[in-house]
N, C-alpha and C positions, 0 to 999 in steps of 0.2 A: 536395546531399542528397537522399537517397530517397526515393521519394514512397509514400505509403500505395496497395497495388496488391495485387488477389489475380488468384488464376489460375483462371478461369472455368472451365476443362475439368476442375479438380481440385474443385469445389465437391459435385460427388457420391460422390468419394472419402472416405470415413470416416476415414481414416488421416491426411489432410490436413485436412477441416475440422472434426474432433474436437478437434483439438490448438490452435484457436484462439479464444479466448475473448474476448467483448467486455463491457465495464463501461461502465456510465454512474452518473452520484449527483448527490443533489439536494442537496448541500452542506450537509444537516442531519443525516447521519449514514445514510441511507438509499441504496439502490443496487437496478439491475438488472443481471444479470449471467448469461449464459448461453453456448453454443458459437454460432459464427457461423450453424449451419444449426439453432439453436433447440431441440437436443439437451441437456438436463441431464446433467451428468457427474459433478456432485459435488451434495453435500447444500446448498452455499451456493448453487447455481444457482439464479434465480428471477426473476421479473419484477416482484415488488414485495418487497423485504426492507427492512424499515424499524423504526428505534424507535418504538413507542408509549407510550411513558410518559416521566418524568424521568430513568429510568433511562441506562445506555449499553448496556444489553441490546438486541439487535436481532433481530427477529423474521420469517420469511418467511410472508408471508402467501397471493401467487398465485404459486404455482409455474409454470405453463405455459399456454397458450391454443393450444388445437388449430383449426386452419381445415379445414374441408371443402365443397370446390366441388360441387354437386349438379346436374347436368344429364341429362336423360332417362331420368329416375331411378336414375342412377347417381350414385354417391358416390365422390369423390376426397380423402382425408384427407392434406394437406398437411404433417402434424405428422412428427415423430422422436421413437421412446421405444425404451428397453430395457427389456425385462422379462424376467429370468432368463435373459440371455444369447441372448435374440433381439430383432431389431429390429421393430418393428410400431407403427404404420405405417412404411412408410420414403418418405415424403414427401420426403426429399433429393434424390428421383431427378427429381424437377420442378423443381426449382433451376435456373435458368439464369443468374443475376446475383447478385452481392453487392457493394454498395456502403456503405463506413462513415461518409461525409462527404458532408452535413452531419448526417445521423442515420442509422444502420443501416438498410440497403433489402434487402431480398430481392424478387426476380422469380422467380414462378412459371409455369410453361407447362405447361398439361394440354391436349393436344391443339388445340383452337382456340382456350383460353381461355388470357389471358395476365393474371395477378393480381400488383399490387404493393403491398408492405406495407412500411410505414415506420415504424418504431419511435421513440418520442419520451418521453424522461424527462425531467419538468418540473422545474426548478431551483426551489428553496426550498419545495417542498411535497411531499407523499407521492401523487404521481399519474403513472402509466403510460398514455401515450396511441398506438394504434396505429392508421394509417390504411390502407385498403385500398382500392386502384381497380381497375377491371377495365378494363385497357387494351384488351382487346380480347375480343370473345365473338361466337359465331354464331347462337346459339339461346339460349332463355330459361337463365339462372343465376342459382343461388342460393346463398348464402354463409352456413355455419354456423358459428358461434363457439362451442367446448365450453372453459370456464375449470376448470382443476385446483385446487383449494386446498388449504393444508397447516396455516397457522394454528399456527405452532410456533418454538420459540426456531431461530434460524439453525444451531445447532451440534449440535442433535438430530435426531431422524426421527421419523416419526409413525407410528400403525399403525391400522388401521380399529377404531372404538369405538363403543360404543353413546352416550356423552356428547357426540357432535358433531350438530349441528343442520344439519340438508341442507334445512333451508326457506329459502326465497328469499322476501323480502318488497318488496313495489312501491316503487319509486324514479321518477324523472322519467327514461321513456323506460328503463328499466332495473329493476334490482333492486339489495337492499342483501344480503349476506348475514355472517354471524358464527357459525363453529363453535362457539365456546365464551364464555360470558358476560363471560370476563376481557378480551377482547378488542374493539378497536372496530370499528365497522359498515364494511364494505369495499364501495363502491358500484360496481357494475358497469352502464354506460350506454354506449349509441349515439347517436351524432349523426343518424340519420334516424329522423325521425317513423315509428312505426308497425310498428317493427321486433319482431317476435314472440320473447318467452322462454318456452321449453317447461321448465317444471319436470321434471326428470327426477332425482331425487338418487342418487348411487350411488358406492361405493368400488372403485375400480380398484388393483388389488393389486400388489405387486413392482415398481415401478420403480427399476431397478437404474442405481448411480451408479459407472461404471468408475474414476473417479480416485479416490474414497473406498476402494475395494476394493484397489487397486493401493497405496494407500499405507498399506495395513493396519487401515482402519476397516470398521463393518457399512456396506453400502451398499444397502440395499433399503429402500423405503419405500410406504405405500399414500397416495395422495391422492384427496380427495372431490370430486365434482361436484355440482353441485345442479341442473344442468339446462343449457340452450344456448340461445343466441339463434341467429335464422334470418331472412332478407331476400332480397328479389329484388334483383338488383344489373343495371343497364343499363349495355350498352358506354359506357365513358367516366365512368361513376358513381362517387363514392368514399363510403365509410362509417368514422367514427371511432369505435373502440371505447376507452373510458375505465376505467379501475380506479384508483379513489382513497379517501382515507380522508375527504375533504370532497365531499358531493353538488355536481354540477353542476346551476344551475338550470334548464337549459333545452338543448334539442340545439344550439341557435344558439352557445351561450355554450361549447359543448364546440368547435364550429367555431374560435371567434373565438381561444380557448386556443392551439389547436394551431396555428393560424396564425400568432399573434404568437410563440408559442416557436420555430417552427420559421424564422422571418424572422431571429429574433436570433443563430440558428448559424450559425457560421463554417466556411469546407472546411478543415480540416485534414488536410492530405495529407501534407506535408514533416515530416521528424524534428523539428526543434525548435518547431514549431507543435504537434506532437503531444505533446512533454515538457510545453510550457507550460500545454497542456489537462490534459494528467493532474495534473501538478502541484497545478492548483486544485482538483482532485477529492479532495485528501487533507484540506484547510482545511475543516474543520467550525464551523458556529454552531450553539451548543446554550442550548436554555432557560437564564436567570438569566445572559445576558450572557457566556456562555463561548466560547470559540474554542479548539478543539483541533485535535491533528492524527492523524488515522486512521493506524496504521502501516502496513498492508496491506489491502488486499482478494483475497479476499474474508472472511477468517476472523480478520484481526485487530483489535485494539482498540488502545486507547492507551497508548503507551509514552514517556515523558518521554525518556527517553535519545535514542531513534529521533527524537523531536519536534525537539529541540534540534540534535542532527546535521542534518535535512534541512532545516528553516526556511530558513536560508540560500540554499540552491539553489531551494526551491519557491516562496520569496517576494520577497526581494531579488535575486535573477536577473532577476526580471520587473518590478522596480520595486514591488513591492505591499508595501512597508513598513508599510502600517495592520495586514494580517494578522500579519506577523510580531510588532508589536508586542502586537497583542490576544491571541495566543497566549501570549506572555511575561508579559503581566497577569495573564491568568487564573491562571497558576501562582504568582505573587506574592501575588495575593490568596488562595492558599490556604496561605501560609505560616504554620507555628505554631513557636513556641519558636524561631524561627530557620533553621526547616528547612523545605524544600517537602514537600509529602503525597504519599501514593501514590507510584506508580514512579518520581516524581522526588525521594522521600528517598534519602539517601546509605545508609541501614539497609537499603534494599532493592537497590539499584543506587549502589554506592560512587563512582562517576564521573558519575552522572548530574547533581546539582548542579554540576560542575565544566563540563560541558559550557555551561550557561548564559552562564558568562563567555565562552565562545570566541564563540556566538552572538552576543551583544552587540558582541564584536571585529568582527563582520562587519557588524552594524547599524551601528556608526559610520562605516560609510561612506555611510550615507543620513541619519543624524544627527549633530550635531557632540556633540563629547565631553563637553559642559555638561550637552546635553540627555539623554546616557546617565546621566551621575551623578544629575542631579536627580530623574529616574524611578526608577533603579535603585540608588543607591548605597547605599541602606539596606538594601536587600535582599544587595547583594555582602557588605557588611561584616558582616551578621548569619550568612550562608552559610559563610564565613570562620572566623567563631566559632565557628561551631557544629562544624566540623572539629577547630579548637583542644581545644574542650571533651571531646571525643571522643561519638562516636554509637552508642548502644545496645550498647555494648560491642564492634561490630564495625567502628569507623573508630576510627583514635586518630593522632593527629599523634605522632610521637615526637622525642624531644630532637635527633635528626639533622636534623630538618627535613621528614622523609619520612612520606606517610601509609602505615599499616599497615590493610590490608582482609581482613577474614577472616569467616567463617562456615559454622558445621557445618551451618546449616539449609538454605542453598542458593547458589549461588554467586553473586556479587554483582558480576562484571563482564558485559561484552557476550557473553562465551565461558560461557554460563550453561547450556549442555546437561547434564541429569542420565539417565543410565542408569542402572536398577536402584538407585535411591536414590544414584548415586554422581557425581560430578563428572567428566563427559567429560574437562576440563582444569582439573584441581585449580592453583588460583592464589593460593590464600592467601598474604598477606605483603604485601610491596612490588610492586603492577604497574607496569609500566613506564608504560603510557598513563596510570594514574591519577596516578602523581606528576608524570609531564610536565602533565598538565593543573592539577594543582595548584599548581605552580610558574608555570605561563600565568596561572591565575587571580589568584593573589598578588600577579604581577609588574603585570599589569594594572590592578589595583584601587588598586595602590600609586600607578601613574601619573595615574590619574584623581583620586584624593585630593590628589596632589601638585598638580596643574594646578588643582584646584577649592578648592583652601585648607584641606584636612582635615588641619591639622598634627598633630592627637593620632590619627589613623589611622596615619600616616607612622611617626610614632614608635615607635608599638606595634609595627610590623611591619616596618620599613624592614631589620632586619637579616638578616630569617629566608630571603630568596632566595638569600645567597650561602651560606649554610648547608645548605641544601636542594639547592643546586647540586654543591656539593662531594660531600655524602653521595652525591649519584644518579651523579655522575661514577666516585666509587671504586668503589661496588657494582654498577653495572649496565655499565659498560664492559667488556667480555671480552676476553681474548688474542688472539681471533679476528677482533677488530675492533669487532662489530657489538653491539648490546643485547642484555642479558639479556630476556628475557621476564617474568620477576618473579623475585624474590628471597625466598625461604620460609625455614623454620628449617634447609632442607636445603642452604641456600645458595643459588647464582645459579643458574637455569634456563637455558641454553643453546641451548634447542630453538628454532628456527627459525620464528618465526609473524610476523604481520604487525602487531602492536601496536606495534614499536619506530618503525615509521614516524611514527605520530601524535608522537613525540618529536620530531622533525626537520619536521613539518609545522604546528606552530603559529606564532604570532606571536613568541613568548618561547619561546627553546630553551635546554637545560642544554649537549647535547652540543657540543664543538667541532667546526670544519670538518671535521678528518681523520675522526673517528669518524661523523659526517652522511655523507660521501661512501661510507664503509665499509656504513653501513647501507644507504644506496641501492643500493649494488652488489650487497649480500647479495640484498637485494629483486628485483631486476632477474634477478639469477641464480636465485632459488629459487622466488618468489612471484608475480612478474608475469605474468598472461594478459591477451589480448585484452576480458575483462570484469571485470577487477577483479585482486584479490591474493588468493591463496590463502590459506587459514587455517593451513595447515601445510607446509614443505618435503616435496617428494616421496621424499627421502632418507631421511624418517624411517619406521621400521617401522611406526605406526602410522597413517602415511597411507591415505588411502582415496579414491580417484579419482574415483567417482559416487557420489551422494547418491541411492539409490534404496533399495528393499527395505522391511524393518518400519521402523515409527516408531523403535527403540531403533537400527537401523541406521543411519536417517536423521539421529538426532540426534547418533549420533557421528562421521560424514563432516560434518556440518554445522561442526564446528568442530576437524576434522582433516583437511582437505583442501580442501573446499569453497572456491567463488570469490564474494568477496564486492564488489560494486562501490563500496558507500559509503565504500569506502577510498583509491579512487582519488584523490580530491582531495587527500588529504594527501600521497599520493606526488607528486602533480603541483607542489605547492606546496613540498615540499621538493626537488625537482628544480629547479624553477624558481630556488630561491633558491639552489642551486649553480651551476647552468650559464646562467642568466638567458634570454634569447631563444633560445639553442641548443636548447632543450628544445620549442619551438614547433611544430616538425613531429612529434615525437614525441606531444605533448599532442593535436595534430590527429589525428593516426593513432590514438590512444586513443578519443577521442571519435567519428572515423566506423564504429568497430569494433561500435556501437551500433546503428547505423542500420537494420539489417535486423530489428533487433528488436521493432521496431514493429509487424510484420506477422506476428508468430510469437505463439504462447504466448497474454499477455495484449496484444491488441491495443491499440497506442498507447500503450503504456505500457512501465515497464522491473520484471522479476520481482525477487524478495529476493534468489537465490543461483543459483549455476552449478556443474556439473560442474567438478571441477579438471582431470580428464583431455579433451583434443579429444574430441569435438567442442565442448565445453562447453555441454551440454546446460541448458536453463533448468529451475530447480526453483523450488518453494516458493510463496507466493502469488503471483497473477499481476502485481500492481500494487503496489509497494512504496515507501514515501515516502523513504526513505534512498537508495533505489537512482536513484530519479528526481532528487532532490533534488541526488545527485553528480555525475549527468551534466549538470544544468543549472549546477551551481558549476562544473565542467571548462568548460562552455560561457562562462560568465562569465571565468573565469580568461584564456581564448584570445583573446577579444573583447575585453577590458581591455587585453591585452597589446598586440596590433595597433593598439589605440587611443591607446596611450601614445607 
């Protein structure tokens, strides 16, 4: 397995370093994210980005921290910012080393001065700590630290204004700041007694975020600084900077928290340990005993469909069944009138509740079927019944046993991109994956009901699967051999898309063996890449091989070509079911193709999607739950096969 390493000779090359972004989370919805040279290239980059109330909204409080070395009345600013097309200061030229584990660490050299910077995001509290150690120096050296504050929603940008409070107020060996009264205090403290804070409130204008501009968004922001810390450092001496929503009671406490936290960090240098660490970052414990899964960092929030799909890989592949159970329980507690709430509702996402059943099937590998039924049987029956009743006029179970899903308001499958008010992939009608999931859900519920003596449910539902399967095979089986993507008012859509592989990769399948083989062959020929499955065959005139350009162009490409890793486990399962262990070498090759991804784009994680054409450039969010879940699910499949 590949190790997590970086080319030291390239750290000063901005084309190299600005394309590598790091992420650390607090497991409560907050995070730190920036590039490996600490130059923010997105509005979402920052040193403290966290929820500040009971809502799921997340706010960027501390954007960056400038370090300056002062010797012989000369100042050397180690920071790197971009202002209106110009990089200033250019502190990256002083970087000689970058290590990511056990915590992101940058080493700077300025003449005879060597300064080491260790960045530590504290778990289960909103706190960033940075330890600076003067490794070497031959004359008196001072360190100056200047924080830049934003105090805004992470999706927004802030501009200089008169309402911001630029004053700093005393705290233990530091200050507390709050630009606006609706925000909590941010405590900025150091571990070295006597460190001076010099009040100097000022706005810095036109920080430029290249990634936002490249994605077609406004990318300029003003940030406030309320002053700076300054202290003398001796050779071998360290100082810890702490930024937190809670005041640290003493300088000794700051040191103790840092030492205790870094001692718990493990060295995550190989591929699978990086994947397992990344997986844990998505599972968030929120107030009110809620466990949720962040869909992706840095800009995504909660998506039920993605959560259900990602959970087995994120949790069960690491034997963390409690996290899986807690996340499922959170959704079940929110049920109303037999339906999930929010993005888990079929009125919003026609297939989302049906993924819940698939997640339970994976959970059954950790719990026995009786425990599954006792805990979730009632919810399973209610969900199925809601489909039979019909949901918001958008989801209807027809007499043929198939689920018809349509909405003029918004697309309700995972292919939900909209450009100029129109769905990029119109799929109103019978979608192949929705009906495959429906059949799987009914069959699985009947199995558990039968095993656990629920004869009433069995009698009411036992005839449905055969009717559903007969209708499905009649409508979806194409003369070409593979499955239609959907069947609408205009008949079957024979566009080659990856959704049909789900019908072949579920525990309960409707297509016969011959059809499954044809689907797998079609997917291999048209859609399979080293990074996942394309969303459209390159032979289609709508196909777009790169996901770049304006927002509309990216949204179009995302569902008309772009490669999605989350689909790989279904392709692998379908292939294992047909080929058995003979598929193992291919599965191992698929897994190995992601090993290099841990040191590009989103460090130690897997992004959302890739370009459909070589070299399959990474796109979208730098760390995506269902992508990481897919890689770990594939790893578990291989491990279980080899152990069988």
